[in-house]
C-alpha positions in Angstrom: 21.3 -8.8 -13.7 20.5 -5.3 -14.1 16.8 -4.3 -14.1 15.5 -2.7 -17.5 13.9 0.6 -17.0 10.1 0.6 -17.5 10.2 2.3 -20.7 12.2 -0.7 -22.1 9.6 -3.3 -21.0 7.1 -4.6 -23.4 3.5 -3.6 -22.8 2.7 -7.3 -21.6 5.1 -7.3 -19.0 4.1 -3.7 -17.8 0.5 -4.8 -17.5 1.5 -8.1 -15.8 3.2 -6.5 -13.2 0.8 -3.5 -12.8 -2.0 -6.2 -12.4 0.1 -8.1 -9.7 0.9 -4.8 -7.7 -2.6 -3.8 -7.6 -3.7 -7.2 -6.3 -0.9 -7.0 -3.7 -1.9 -3.3 -2.6 -5.6 -4.4 -2.4 -4.6 -7.4 -0.3 -2.3 -5.6 1.8 -5.0 -2.9 2.6 -7.6 -5.4 3.1 -5.6 -7.8 5.3 -2.9 -5.6 6.5 -3.9 -2.1 7.1 -7.5 -2.3 8.0 -7.2 -5.0 10.8 -4.5 -2.7 12.3 -6.8 0.3 12.1 -9.6 -1.7 13.7 -7.3 -2.9 16.5 -6.1 0.7 17.2 -9.7 1.9 17.2 -10.7 -0.5 19.9 -7.6 0.5 22.1 -8.6 4.2 21.8 -12.2 3.5 22.6 -11.1 1.4 25.5 -8.9 4.2 26.7 -11.8 6.5 26.7 -13.8 4.2 28.9 -13.0 5.1 32.8 -13.4 1.6 33.6 -10.9 0.1 31.1 -8.5 3.1 31.0 -5.7 1.5 33.0 -5.7 -1.7 30.7 -4.4 0.5 27.9 -1.1 1.9 28.3 0.4 4.7 26.3 3.1 2.3 25.1 0.3 -0.2 23.7 -1.3 2.9 21.8 2.1 4.1 20.5 3.0 0.6 19.4 -0.2 0.0 17.6 0.1 3.4 15.8 3.7 2.4 14.9 2.3 -1.0 13.2 -0.3 1.3 11.3 2.5 3.7 10.1 4.6 0.6 9.1 1.9 -0.9 7.0 1.0 2.8 5.4 4.6 3.0 4.6 4.5 -0.3 2.8 1.2 0.6 1.0 2.8 3.8 0.0 5.7 2.0 -1.6 3.4 -0.3 -3.4 1.2 3.0 -4.6 4.4 4.5 -6.0 5.5 1.3 -7.9 1.7 1.0 -9.5 1.9 4.5 -10.4 5.2 4.1 -12.1 4.0 1.2 -14.1 0.7 2.7 -14.9 2.5 5.9 -16.3 4.6 3.8 -18.3 1.7 1.9 -19.9 0.3 5.3 -20.8 3.5 6.4 -22.3 3.9 3.2 -24.2 0.4 3.3 -25.5 0.5 6.9 -26.5 3.6 6.2 -28.4 1.8 3.2 -30.1 -1.0 5.2 -31.2 1.1 8.1 -32.4 2.9 5.8 -34.8 -0.4 4.5 -36.4 
């Protein structure tokens, strides 16, 4: 089944999807991105400690950075989708108000 463009969706569906996307983005940032950043921060701090420097390899730091970048990519995708829905809501509401 072909997806309808956003300007063809009813306002109710636009709001419902925008709400779902905002919850998904908040959840992803809270449970996906922030823990990865905290883990990365601990790795970097450990690499600055002379006693623990050998415990943290460059590959480990690069791997953790790659995880953050991947999570950021997904967050960016969610942000773009949410922005598209919010713009469609704004357009639909503006059209509705102009007709009245």
